N, C-alpha and C positions, 0 to 999 in steps of 0.2 A: 514530706511526714515531719522532719521540721518546722514546717509550716503553717499544719496543723497546730502543733503543738506549742509554738509560742502567738498564733493565735487564742488559743485558748487559753494561756498566760496572758496574753493583754483584756481579754472577758472577766479575767478573774482579777483582775487591776483595776480595771473600770465599776464590776461590784465592789468593790472594798471601796473605793475612794468615795463613796457613798451609805457607806456604811453596808452594806446588804446584806442582809443573813445567811447563812446554815445555808451555805455555798455546796451544792453537790458535779462531780464531776460523771459523770455513768459512760463508760467504754463501750458502744457496740460493738466494734471491731471486729471480734469473735460471735457475733448474733447474720445469721441472712436476714436478704431480704428488709437492712432497714431503714429508711430515708435519708438517713445521717449517720457516720462514723460514731457523731460525740452528743452527749448532750448534758448543757451547763443549768443547773436548776437556780434560784437561786430565788431570797422573795426580800419584800421591804414592806414597812411596818403603815402605809397609805399610797392612795395611786398619784401623791403628788415623790413619795419616794420612787413606789417603781417606777413616773415616766424620769426623773431625774439619774435611776440608777441604769434605764435606755440610753438616754442619751449621753451619759459619763464611758458604758462601750462602747460609743461608736465614737467617741473618740475616738476614746482607747484604741480603738482595732484601726480604727483612720490613721493615726500617726504612728502608733508601732506593730503597724501589721499590716499596712496599705492596701486593706480590709475595707470591705462596705456590708453591710446585710443586702441580703437579696429585696431581699424584704420585711416588711412589720407590721407587724397586725396585732391589734386588741389595746390601743393605745385610747380609744375615746374611754375606753372608761377605768382602764389603767386595773384591773385584778386579774388580769393574767396574760401578757405581752407577751409578744415569741418572734424572737429574731431569726431570719434564716440567715447562715449562712454554707448555706450547701452542707459541707464538711460536718459543721456543727450546727446547733442550735440551742441557742440563751430563750430558758423559759425565766420569766422575771412576777411573782408574785402577790399577791395578799397573800399572808398567813395559813384564813380558810379556806380560800378559797386553791389552795397550798394540797391544805391537807382533806379537801373535798376528792380532784380527780388521784391523789396518790399517785404523780410519776414518776417518783423512783421504785413503789410496790410494784407497778404496772413492770418497769425492766427488772426485773429482779432476777433475773440473767445478768443481765452487767455489771461487770465491774463498776460497783457503785464508790470515787474516793470522794470521803467527806474535806470541806477546806474548815478549818480553825474557825471560828469570829474574827476580827477584830474588835480592842474594842478600841 
């Protein structure tokens, strides 16, 4: 469990390093039949920033948690990139794409933790 907490911390630091905004951590551990235990959701303002956030998360998790994502999907258009760390899924969105899919609402039963933006 501490490994997962550390991984989430490194993901958060990677997002903040590239000024990712509106970070939400959804704890799904109390919900049955989920593909992972945690979702980390955030956004970047442009496809370039979304890609930079993804690269930063990779760097921080490799250095700080000795973990690489199993898969990364969505980099081609970088509107919504999903990073699979088995126990933790990271979703990096453009604002309008995030609003459209509204994952936080989809997982409303989860315990949601909002991380204040760093300006």
